[in-house]
C-alpha positions, 0 to 999 in steps of 0.5 A, a space after each residue: 224586466 225579464 220574462 221566463 217560461 218553461 214547458 214540456 212538449 211532445 215532440 223532439 227538440 229539432 222538430 220544435 225548432 222547425 215549428 218555431 222558425 215557421 213564424 216569419 216574424 220570429 225568424 226575421 229576428 233570429 240572430 243566433 242558432 246552434 244545434 247539437 246531438 250527443 253521440 250514443 243516446 242521440 240527445 238533442 239541444 238547440 239554442 236560439 237567440 232573437 233580437 227585436 226593437 220595441 218602440 214602446 220601451 225604446 229598447 232592443 230586447 233579446 229572447 233566448 230559447 233552449 230546447 233539449 231532451 236531456 231528461 227524456 222529455 223535450 223541455 223548451 225554456 224561453 227568457 226575454 231580457 233587455 226589454 225594461 225601461 227606466 229605474 223600475 225596469 218596466 217593460 210595458 208588456 214587451 217581454 210577454 209579447 216577444 214570447 207569445 208567438 213562440 208559445 203559440 207555434 208550439 201550443 198544440 204540442 205543450 204537455 205541461 207548463 212547468 215555470 212561468 214568471 
């Protein structure tokens, strides 16, 4: 089962990534990171991919995070996937618990949660 959350924060994308990577548990599951800055208007984008094994589901889940300010406000998008089990794709809370520490690190900077499922 996929879990998704999108929210706006009051800091720049690279600052948001620094806050996220302060969490040692999250940082230890990081398998990919990329950062880009556009030329003239200095818009930023960061892409992070985390991978973690969840014993409760017996699956390895991924958490993909994009952080950008292309629209003028910094938007954080998080999607966890691969954490479901069986035909019904039940994740037993694994997807939500993968996103939770990331959200907690940025909690004081969240302006608005725009999407959540």
